[in-house]
N, C-alpha and C positions, 0 to 999 in steps of 0.2 A: 850316463846322462852328463856328467860334468864335462868329460873329455870329449863329448861329441859337440857339446857346446863351444867350446874353444877351438875345436877342430874345424867348426862351421865358420866362426869367425875370421879364424885365418884365410881359409879358402875364400870367404867373401873379399877381404882385403886383398889377395891375389887376384880376383877378378876384377875388381876396381883398378888395380894397377894395369894390367893387362888391358883394360877397355881404355884406359887412358895412352898406355904406350902404342897400342893401334889405331888410336884417332877415331874410336867408335865414339866417344864422349869427350866433350870439349869444357868439363867442369875444372879440372886441376886436381892434381894426384890426392891431396887431402880432402876435397870436397867430395870428390867420386869415392874415397874410402868411406867417409861418413855415411852417405848416401847407401853405399851397398852394406854396410854393416847394419843399418837401419833395416834394410828389408831382410837381412839374414835373421835378425832378431824377431821380427815379427813373423815370419815364417816357421822359425823354430818355435815360437809361443803358440802359434795356430797347430802345429804338429803335437806339442805337449797336451794342450786344452781340449782339442777336438779330433785328434787321431788322423788328421788329413796330412798325408804325405806324396811325395813323387818317387819315393824310395828310400835310398839311403840317406843319412844326414848329409853326407858330401854332395850328393845330387840336390838335395833340397838348398843347400847353401849357394850352391851355382845358380840354380833357378830364382832363388830370392834376391840374390845379388844383382844378377841380369835383369830382372824385371823391375827392380826398383832403379837401376840406371838406366832403362829405357823409359819407364813412366816419368821421371823428371825432365821437363824439355830443355834438352840439351842445345838446342838449337837457339833458343831465346838466351841463354848463357852465351853463345858463341857470337850472336850479334850485339850483345851488351860489351863484350870484351873488345869487339872491334872499333867500337866509338872511341 
């Protein structure tokens, strides 16, 4: 369980970096990483506490990071940055 947690965090960071690199979000690399890691941690805790899972810990990390990055309104941050 310990290694799957740290591996999930690394995968979440990679998802955040790729989302910024491919212009899917406009948060900045550091902010996107923090948002994605938060999503990974929440989904990991849900998996541990309730047994809800999308499959392996790696798939859970990808879904959690991408879901958190989608739920945070990236368009509002992009508008604020342009001003």
